[in-house]
N, C-alpha and C positions, 0 to 999 in steps of 0.2 A: 433473875434473868427476866427480861421483858417478854410478855406474851404477844406484843405487837410485832407483826412481821416487818423485816427491814424493807425500806423502800427499794424498788428496782434500781440497779446501777445504770442500765441502758436508758439514755435520755428520753426516747419516745415513750417507753413504758412508764418511766417516772412522771413525765408530764401528763400522761393520760390519767394517772392516779391522782396526782396533785391538783389538777385543774378539772377533774371529773368529766373527762371528754369521752364521748362515744362516737366512733366513726359514723359518718353519714353515707350510707350506700348510694343514695340518690346523687350525691356529688362524686361518686366513684372513689371515695377515700379508702385507701389501703395504706396505712402508715408504715414506713420503713422502720423495722425494729432490730435489724442485724447491722450493727455498725461496721462489721468487717467488709461489707460491700462498698462502703464509702471510698476506700482507697482504690478499688477497682474502677469506680466511676471517675474519680478525678484524674487517675492515670490515663484512662481512655480519652478523656477530654484534654489532657495535657495542660491542666490549669497551672498558671504561673502568676507571679506578682505583677505582670504586665497586663493581665486580663481583667476585663469588666464582664462579669458573668450575670446572665439572666436565669433565674430559677423560677419555673412556673409551677405553682402548687406547693407553697412552702410547708404546709401541714404543721407538724410539730417542731420544725426547725432543725432536725438532726443533720440534714444535708446543708442547710443554710449556714450553720455555724462552722461546719467542716470547710465549706467553700470560703467563708470569710477569713479563715486563717491562712488561705493560700492565694487569694486573688486580690487585685487592687481595689475592686468594688464589687458588690453583689446587689443586684436588684431582685427582690423576692415579690412575686405576685401571689396573692391569696384572696379568695373570694369569701371564705367562711369566717365571719366575725366571731363565731364561738371559739375560734382558735387564737384570738388576739392575745390573751394572757400567756398562753403556752409558747406561741411563736415569738413574742417579745421577750420572754424568759430566755430564749435561745439567742436572740439577736441584739438585745439592748447593750450587751457588753462590747459590741463590735461597731465602731464608728464608721466603718466602711460598708455598712449594710443599710439599704433603703427598702422598707416594706411598703408595698402598694396594695391597699385593700380594694381590689377591683376584680372584674371578670376578665380573664386573659383573652377572651375572644372579642372583647370590645375596647379594652384599654388602648390608648394611643401609644403603640410601641415606639414609634419614631420620636416621641417626645421624651423618652427616657434619657436622663442625663446624669452621668456620662453614658455615651452610647455603648451598648453591649458588643462584645467581640466574640462571646461564646454563649451558648444556651446549654444548661446542664439541669436535668430535672427528673423527678419521679412523677410522670404525668398522670393525671386522672384519666381513666380509660375512655370516658365519653368524649373528650376533646383532643385526644393525643394527636391524631393525624391532622385535624383542622388547625390546631395551634402551631404545629411544626411547619405546615405549609404557609400559614400566615406569617410566621416569623421569617421564613425564607424571603418572602416578597417585601416585607416591610422593614427588615433590618439588614440592609446591604452590607453593613460592617461586620456582621457575624460570619465567621469563617468555619466554625466547628460547632456541631450539635452532638450531645450524648444524652440519651434519654431512656428511661425504663418505660416500656409500653407493653400493651397486650401483644402476645406473640403474633397473632393474626395481623395486627397493625404493622409491626416491624417487618414481617415477611411481605406484606403488601407493598410497603414503601421500597423494599429492596428487590422486588420481583423482576424477572427478566421477561421480555416480550414473548408472547406465546404461552406463558404459564397461566394457570387458573387464577393466581393471585394478582396478576398484572392488570392494572386499571388506571383510573384518573390519578389517584395519589402517587402511584409509581411514576407516571410520566411527569407530573408536575414537580416532584422532588428531584427526579433524575435529569430534568432539563437544566438544572442549576448545580446539582450536587452529585458527588459520588456517595452512594448509600450502601451500608452493609450492616448485617446483623452481627454484632460483636460476640455475644454469648447468651446462653440461656440463664435465666434468673430463677432460683428455686422459689416456690410459693411461700416457703417458710420464712423468708426474710420480711414478709409483710404481716401486719395485723389490721383487720381480720385476714385470715388466709383467703385469698381470692379463689374463685371457682374456675379461673382461666390461668394459662401459663403466661409468663412474661419473658421478655428479652431485653437486652441492652442494645439499642440501635445507634449507629453512628452515621453522621452526615458530614461531609466536608465540601465546602464551596470550591468549585474548580476555578483555578486562576484564569481570569479573563472570560469566565463563563457569563453568558448573557442572562439577564433576568427575563422573566416572562411578561409579556404584555397581556392586557385584559382580553384582547382578541384571541391570542394564542391559548390562553386558559379556557376561553369559551369553546374553541375548536376541540380541545382535548376532552372537556366535559361533555360536549355534544356528541363526540365520537363514541364515547362509552355509554351514553344515555340509554341506548337500546342495544344491548350486547348481542342479541340474537339476529340483529339486522346487519347488513353490510355497513361499512363505514359511511358510504355516501347516503345510504338510506337513513341511518341514525342521525347524521348531520342534518338531513332534510327535515326529519321529524322534530328534532330538538332545536333547530335554528342555530346550529353551531358555526355555520359559515354564511353569515348574512350577505345577501346579494349574489350568492353563487348557486348555480343550478346543479342538479345531480350530475348532469352530463359534464359540467366543468370539473366537478370533484373527481369523477371517474377518470377523466382525461389526465388530470394532474397526478393521480395515483399511478397511472400507467407511465407517466414521464419519470416517476420516481422508481420504476421497476417493479411495481406491485400489480397484481391483477386488479381489474376495475371493480371486482366484487369482493375485495379483501375486507376483513373485519378489523376493527380498531386494535385488537390485541396483538396483531401481527406487525404493527408499526412501532419502531423504536422511538424514543424521545426525539432523536435527531430527525427522524422521518416526519414527525409531527411539525417540527420547526420548519423543515423544508416545505412541507405541504402548505403551511401558513403563508410562506413567502410566495409560493407559486400562485396561491389564491389571492394574494395581495391583501391579506387581512391585517 
């Protein structure tokens, strides 16, 4: 009988051993090691043979190869060149996979060909909210997002007006999409086990929903820039409503049925859109 332990059956664990990979905490790498969660993810995303899927943070390729067997095409973005051998081990057998060695926060998403219709990912914690919001604005053909993110990020994206988690990411996401936290994800499905809880978050672009302009995004960001200030005060300090005086902002808020001294967290996404129109931004 051999004294050499058998190689792990689970693909991520096998590739970590075979290619001598150690997760990089600075890149927020927590590799998915429980393959049972893959079916949960693709069912939530409703992946079909008609879909072009964008996966951000390919890692060791366990989700990549799962998606490749179900979608028409899969774009995988990965920044860590140390994972090249392991990720290609997972994807080389699939002709419908394109791996992009790039930073997901700077790659030209609009240039992806074929254009993605869905985003499905186990997102690195540090870029989760930013890359989701970026993909909403830059990939108008995407109708569905399903991503594993830090619980705080998922709750913030889905937060309702008036709640402590409600802020700029909540408004920017909900201006275009319906957002919900789909389920909690056990820490044990990742290696290394993270120090924070994770959730599966789902976003669905609303039919006929308007995309956000730079001016509207600036209005939202400026409104939350100084949370202890009134909305008009925060916008004045942050320059979120160029060319508008505080008096104009206060008058517009009153026209919308809000007190003149209301804070940003009391306005719904639709309120922000209406405020932008009243201020002619």
